[in-house]
N, C-alpha and C positions, 0 to 999 in steps of 0.2 A: 719810684716815686720817693720823693724826699720825704725823709722820716721827721723831720724838723716840725715843730708845734705850729700847725696848719689848720684851718677850717675847711673842710670840703663838703659841698652841697652836691646831693645826688637827686636829681630830678627827673620828670617825664610822667607820661600818663599812666593809669592803672594799668599793669600787665607789660610795661616796658622792660622789667627786669631789675627796678631799684633796690628790692629786698635782696634778691641774690647778690648784686653787686655790693651793697652796702655790707652786708654779711662778709663777703670776701675781703673789702677794704679793711674792715674792724679787725680781722685775722693778720693781714698782710702787714697792715701799718703798726700793729698793737695799739689801737686807737679806741677812744670812748664814741660809742655808737648812740646817736639820739634818733628813735623813729616814733611812730604813732603810737605804739605800743609802750613806750617807755615810760615812767613815772615823772612827772612834772613835764610832760612835753610841752614846749612854749607855745605851740598853736591850739592848745586844749582849754578853750574859754566856757566850757559847759559850767551852770552852777554859779556863776561869777557875775554878780551885780556891780556895775560901775555907775556911782552916785555923783552928780555934780555936787560942788562945795555948798551953793546956795540951800539946796535939798537936804544935805548931809547935816549942816548945821542945826536946821530944825528937825529932823529925825531924832537925833542924837539927844535933843532936849527932851524929848518923849520917850526915848528907848536908850538911856545911857549903856545899856550892855552892850551897843553897838561898838563902844571904842575897843572892847578887847578883841573884836573879830575883822577890825577895818586897819587897813594899811592904806596910805596914801602915796600917789606917784603923779608927778604932773598934773596937778590940781582935782585928779578924780579919785575918788575913795571908792576902795575894792572892796567887796564882802562875799566870803564863800559862803553860799546859801546853804549848803548841806551842814556845813558845820554848825550855823546857827539853828537849823531844824534839829539837829541831833541833841543840841544843848538845851535849848528852850522850845520844845516841841509845842507848846501852848501857847506861844506867842504869834497866834495865826494871822493877825493884823499885820504885824511887822514882816512874817515872811510873804505875806500878799502884796506887799508894797515893795519889798526887795525883788519878788519876782517880775514886778514892771521894768525893772533896771536890768534885769539877766539880759547882757548885750550879747552872749554866745548862742543865743536861740535865734536862729534866722527866721523862725515864724513869730517872733515879738514883735507885733506891730507899734509897740510903744518906743521902741528904739530906732532913731533915724540913722540914716547911712552915716552921717557926719559923725553922730555919738559913737557909732560902732567903731568908726575909724581911729577916732581919740582913744577910746578905751583899748581896743587891741594893739595899736602902735603902743601905746603907753606900757602897756604888760611886756611886750616883745623888747622894748628899749630896755626895760628894767632888767628882762633875761639876760640880753646881750651884754649889759653892763656888769653882769656877775660872772661872766665866762671866765674860766681859768684854764689856759691852754699850756700852762706850764709843765705840766704832766704828760703832752705828748698831744698827736694830731686829734682832732675832733671831727666826726662824720655826722652830718645833718642831713637825714632824711625826708624830703617833702616839707620843710622848713620854708624856703625861700620863695618858692613857686606854687606848688600843688596847693597847699591848704590856704594861704592868702587868696589866692586867685579863686578857688572854689567857693569861699565864704562871700568875697564880694560879688561873684557871678550870682551866686544864690539871692542875693541882695538886690540882684537888678542894676549893679553899679556900673556906669559908663565906662567904657574902655579906657578913656583917657584918664579917669580917677583910679583904675587898677593899675596902671601903668605908673602912674605918680606914687602910689602906695606902696609899690614893690621896689621903687627906686628909693625912696626914703628908707625902706626896710633894708635894703642893700648897702645903702650909705653908712648904717649905723654899724655896719661890720668892718668900716675904713681901717681901724686900728689893727686889723688881724690879716695875716697872710691868707688870702682865700682863692677857692678856685670852685668853679662848677662843672660837674659832669650831666651832660644832659642825655637821656636815653631814648630813643625812639624807635617803633617799626615803621614798616612801609606805610601806615596809614592808621588813623585813630581807630578805625574798625578793627584792624588786626590786633591792635594792642588790647581793645575792649574785649573782642573776643577770646584772646589768651588770657585775660584776668577771670572771664567768666568760666572758661574751663578750670582754671586752678582755684577759684574762690569758690565755685558752685553757681548753681542756679538761684539761691537763696539771695547771693550777693547782688547779682544782677537785677533781680526783681527790687530789692531793697532800696538800691540806688536809683533805680528807674522811678520809682514811687516817689522817692525823697525829692529828685529833681522835679518831677512834676508839680509837686504841691509847693514849690519855692516860689516866691515872687518872679523870679526869672523864669520859671519853666510855665507860669501862668500868663506872664506877659507875652511869652513866644509860643503857647500852645503847644507845648511839649508833653508827649505821651509815649509810654511804652519804652522798647529797646531803641525804635528810632529817635524818640525824643533825647533819650540818654547820649547817644551818638552824636546828633547835633551838638549837644552840651560839650561833649569831651573835644570835638572838632574845634569848637569855638576856643575853648580853653587853650587847645595845642596852638592856635594861630597866635592867642595873646602870649604865651610862653615863648614862641619863636620870634616874637616882635621885641619882646624884652631882651633876649638874649643878643638879637641883632643890633640893639640900641647900645651896646656895651654896657650892659648892666654891671658885670665883673668878667674876668679871666675864665672864660669858659671853653668846652669841647663838647661836640655833638658828635655821638655815637649810633650808629644804624644796628640794632640788635638781631642778631640770627642765632637762633638756639644751638646750631651746629658750630658755632664759631666763638663760644664764650672764650676759651684758652687765647686766641687771637686777639679777643676785646681786650683782655686783660693785659696781654703783651702792648697793645696800643696804649692804654691807659698809663702803665709804668713809663712807656718811650715820652708820652706827651707832658706828664707832670714830674719827670725826674727832676 
């Protein structure tokens, strides 16, 4: 694989081997790896309020302290709610108002799908603008497909909206040399079964319960393990549709636990 400054996305369902491959790529390429556990992971919007300009101008007149904790990007004013709570714990009315605009919470009924899309893309675009690949390759695990599609599906976004969102996100990387490695097993069931074995029963129960409680889960009567599998099968179809639409340069690899060495050889060959 070329060691020049590139961005490589590693995508696939839970249990497809993304973590194993990403870690190998990090060592093999001497690259910087960004995963869901990384500080400042770009898709983590928990605890962030996205406030429209008209409301912000009113709020800041009543609560001038907001200026210290706000940054603006593409007309949205962003506030890290935990920072405000730790610094001003007695400003309960302000914190309550900010929570109403916490767009990373998929259960926040105050946030419309349109507002979530505006806020989340704004922060992602800002993060992309700050990327510096002069120091070497960058590996992004679950940044392009997994988390954006999860969050939009949770909010019961139409499929065409999800496709448009992901294309907008992919287009924001146009200035970089990008590749996408997509890992899959024979079926979504096989991937999730493997993830459950590795992550444990608590993971399966937690994810199944989360999906069932989302607007998507409620609208589609998803319950238990069967509901979780239906969710991930839908996500898999969307991901494959995006890749077939020439989202970006990519290769799909079928994962077999006994053929990891061969898989690495294929990836080195394909992206040399």
